C-alpha positions, 0 to 999 in steps of 0.5 A: 694653789693646792698643797697635798701632804703624802707623808714624810717629805712628799707633797703634790703641788697643784696649780696652773692646771699642772701637778708637781710631785716632790720626793715621792717616797710612797712604797715602803712609807708606813704613813702613806695613804696613797698608792704610787700607781695612783699618782699621775704628776706632770713634773717630779722634783727630787731633792736628793738620792736617798731612798726615802726621797727618790722613792718611787720617782723612777717608776712613776716617771717611766709610767707617766712620762713626767719631767724629772727635775733634780740636781745634775748627778741625780737627774743623770742617774734617773736617765741611766735608769730609763727615765727619758724626760729629765732636766738637770739643774744645780744649786743657785740655778733657776729655770722658767718652765711652762708650769712655773719657775724652779730654783735650787737652794743649798741643803746641808745633807748628803745624797746617794743611792744605797743598796745592799752592795753599793753606795752611788753618789748622786751629787749635792742635795738641794731645796726648791723654790717653786713659783706657780700662779705668782705664789712661791713654795720653799721645800727645804729638802733634808737639811740642817739649819744654815744662815743663808736661810735669811738670804732666801727669805730676804730675796723671796716672798715665801707663801709656804715653807715646808720644813723638816723637824724630825731631828737626827738627820735634819733640823729638829724643832728648835732649829726649824723655828730659827729657820722660820725667823729667817725665812719669814713665810706666810705659812709654815708646814712641818715635814720629815717627822714620825715616819720612823722611830728615830725621827718621832716629833710632836708637830704641835710643839713646833706649831706652838713655838712658830705661832708664839713668834707671830707666824702661821703654821699648819700641821697637815695630816697625811692625805690632807691638803692646804689651799694658799 
């Protein structure tokens, strides 16, 4: 399984001969090194409707026919924007697709599509447990720390946890370290930091704290990949 980091909270997961794209904020992302037109996923997972996560999902899905999987209200919103191939889900629900298994977890955050004139609610935000090739990735989405991360870690053997560390809108470094203690993943990858001034963080500080606890941590540069 290959995990490719595109900056912010956007990753491509490649396994089972399929490509799964998560939260494709490419256009307008000052750190992105790939053009949205280059991405040709089979599946797009969306954690919530904020612009730095929904990003280019609708245009990519229309161009490629990729299946969009998201919380119900967000999936319906994408459908209303012309995306034909959607699969609505909700928190606690799981589904076995041909490419792997997807389960939605809670995330403590908000979810809305916001433009100059309106705020359109798009349901509850979520995280994802994605299982492919008998490996499980936990993409926490945008979230604060919550105690049920212990339950997520106890019920799932997590091969890689993708955790936000940017603070302000999501967990900061210290809370993300507490999340690692509860999740007990094989490896941790920090995300959702440095994209904007308000979420500037030193990921190596997080890495040091995680490794002091005996866990593995990998700080991915934008465009870099990790094989698990």
